[in-house]
C-alpha positions as CSV (number, residue, x, y, z in Angstrom):
1,M,24.8,26.2,17.7
2,T,24.5,24.5,21.0
3,D,22.5,21.4,21.9
4,R,18.9,22.5,22.3
5,N,18.2,19.7,24.7
6,P,21.2,19.3,27.1
7,G,21.6,15.7,28.3
8,R,20.3,14.3,25.1
9,S,22.7,12.8,22.5
10,W,22.4,11.5,18.9
11,Y,23.9,8.1,18.2
12,L,24.5,6.5,14.9
13,V,22.8,3.1,14.4
14,H,24.0,0.6,11.8
15,S,21.1,-1.3,10.3
16,K,21.0,-4.7,8.6
17,P,21.1,-4.6,4.8
18,N,18.0,-2.8,3.6
19,G,16.8,-2.8,7.2
20,E,16.7,1.0,7.9
21,A,12.9,1.2,7.8
22,V,12.5,-1.9,9.9
23,A,15.0,-0.6,12.5
24,E,13.3,2.8,12.5
25,Q,9.8,1.3,13.0
26,N,10.9,-1.0,15.8
27,L,13.0,1.7,17.6
28,V,10.1,4.1,17.5
29,R,7.8,1.4,18.8
30,Q,10.1,1.1,21.8
31,G,9.8,4.8,22.5
32,Y,13.1,6.1,21.0
33,E,13.4,9.3,19.0
34,V,14.8,8.3,15.5
35,Y,15.7,10.2,12.4
36,L,16.0,8.3,9.1
37,P,16.9,10.8,6.3
38,R,15.3,9.6,3.1
39,L,16.2,10.3,-0.5
40,L,13.8,10.7,-3.4
41,Q,15.5,9.4,-6.6
42,S,14.3,9.6,-10.2
43,F,15.3,6.9,-12.6
44,R,14.2,5.6,-16.0
45,R,13.2,2.1,-16.7
46,A,11.8,0.9,-20.0
47,G,11.7,4.5,-21.2
48,R,9.5,5.6,-18.4
49,R,10.4,7.9,-15.5
50,H,10.0,6.4,-12.0
51,Q,10.8,7.5,-8.5
52,R,11.9,5.6,-5.5
53,I,12.5,6.4,-1.9
54,S,15.7,5.1,-0.2
55,A,17.9,6.0,2.8
56,L,20.1,9.0,2.3
57,F,22.8,7.1,4.2
58,P,22.2,3.4,3.3
59,R,22.3,1.2,6.5
60,Y,22.5,4.2,8.9
61,L,20.0,6.1,11.0
62,F,20.2,8.5,13.9
63,L,18.9,7.7,17.4
64,R,18.5,10.3,20.1
65,V,18.6,9.2,23.8
66,T,18.5,11.0,27.1
67,D,21.8,10.5,28.8
68,G,21.5,8.4,31.9
69,Q,17.8,7.7,31.3
70,D,17.5,5.8,28.1
71,A,19.3,2.5,27.8
72,L,21.2,1.6,24.7
73,A,21.4,-2.2,25.4
74,P,17.9,-2.9,23.9
75,V,18.8,-1.0,20.7
76,R,21.4,-3.6,19.8
77,S,18.9,-6.4,19.9
78,T,16.2,-4.5,18.0
79,R,15.0,-6.1,14.8
80,G,16.6,-4.5,11.8
81,V,19.6,-3.2,13.8
82,S,23.0,-4.5,13.3
83,G,24.6,-2.4,16.0
84,I,25.5,1.0,17.3
85,V,28.5,2.6,15.6
86,R,31.6,2.8,17.9
87,F,35.0,4.3,17.8
88,G,37.0,1.9,19.9
89,N,35.1,1.3,23.1
90,D,33.1,4.5,22.8
91,F,29.8,5.0,21.0
92,A,29.9,7.5,18.1
93,I,28.0,10.6,19.2
94,V,26.8,12.7,16.4
95,P,26.8,16.5,17.1
96,E,23.4,18.1,17.2
97,L,24.5,20.6,14.6
98,V,25.1,17.7,12.1
99,V,21.6,16.3,12.5
100,H,20.1,19.8,12.4
101,D,21.9,20.6,9.1
102,I,20.7,17.3,7.5
103,R,17.1,18.0,8.5
104,R,17.4,21.6,7.3
105,R,18.4,20.4,3.8
106,A,15.4,18.2,3.4
107,D,12.4,19.4,1.4
108,P,10.1,21.2,4.0
109,D,6.9,19.7,2.5
110,T,7.9,16.1,2.1
111,G,10.9,15.7,4.4
112,M,12.8,14.1,1.5
113,H,16.2,14.9,0.3
114,R,17.2,15.2,-3.4
115,L,20.6,14.9,-4.9
116,A,21.8,17.9,-6.8
117,P,21.4,17.2,-10.6
118,E,24.5,16.9,-12.8
119,P,25.3,20.3,-14.3
120,V,23.8,20.8,-17.7
121,P,26.5,21.3,-20.4
122,G,26.6,24.7,-22.1
123,P,25.8,25.3,-25.8
124,G,28.6,23.9,-27.9
125,A,29.9,21.5,-25.3
126,R,31.0,18.0,-26.4
127,I,28.7,15.3,-25.1
128,R,28.3,11.6,-25.1
129,V,25.0,9.7,-25.1
130,S,24.9,7.3,-22.2
131,D,21.5,5.6,-22.6
132,G,18.9,4.8,-25.3
133,P,19.2,4.0,-29.0
134,F,22.0,6.5,-29.5
135,E,24.1,5.2,-26.6
136,G,27.8,5.6,-27.2
137,L,27.5,8.4,-29.9
138,E,29.2,11.7,-29.4
139,G,27.8,15.0,-30.3
140,V,27.4,18.7,-29.5
141,F,25.0,20.1,-26.9
142,Q,22.6,22.7,-28.3
143,R,20.1,23.7,-25.7
144,R,17.6,22.5,-23.1
145,V,14.1,21.6,-24.4
146,G,11.7,21.6,-21.4
147,Q,12.7,20.5,-17.9
148,D,14.0,17.1,-18.6
149,R,15.0,17.0,-22.4
150,V,17.8,18.5,-24.4
151,A,18.6,19.1,-28.0
152,V,21.9,17.9,-29.3
153,L,23.6,17.5,-32.7
154,L,24.7,13.9,-33.4
155,T,26.5,12.4,-36.4
156,V,24.1,9.7,-37.6
157,L,24.9,7.7,-40.8
158,G,27.4,10.3,-41.8
159,R,25.0,13.3,-41.4
160,I,24.7,15.8,-38.6
161,A,21.2,15.5,-37.2
162,P,19.4,17.4,-34.4
163,V,18.1,15.0,-31.8
164,S,16.0,15.5,-28.7
165,L,17.1,13.3,-25.8
166,P,16.3,12.9,-22.1
167,L,18.6,15.0,-20.0
168,E,19.9,12.1,-18.0
169,A,21.0,10.3,-21.2
170,V,23.6,13.0,-21.9
171,V,26.9,13.4,-20.2
172,A,29.6,16.0,-20.7
173,H,32.6,14.5,-22.7
């Protein structure tokens, strides 16, 4: 794939800690084309499932400029920006194909990325419980029960007991 817009290059901007969104907002306000890939993450807290949006590449975002027309000097002093990534004296230029592929892998409806889930163990696989009241116990994977729960066999108080657990609380052992 060739660059669809000759004379335009993608640069890699290094933001201040947790400053990706601030840098993006201020660069866009200055008229720059910016791409900040975002990640939708699921997690459990206090037994409830939550989601948060974070940067796919923490502290980095992509900036597209027209060569010879857009100045990079104002970028370095933009609020939220730590600097522009360099290799020696040269700015790091990100190939168009890389940015295109990252965009292509995002959800077309939300623009968010998702990390591939851990593979689910097969029936009979040895597992270990990594979270919750059975944390640290080992057992045997039986089957999936719904989208985010699994059935496992655990040895509890000297007896084998079938237990239903959240999928993210089970890791292959």
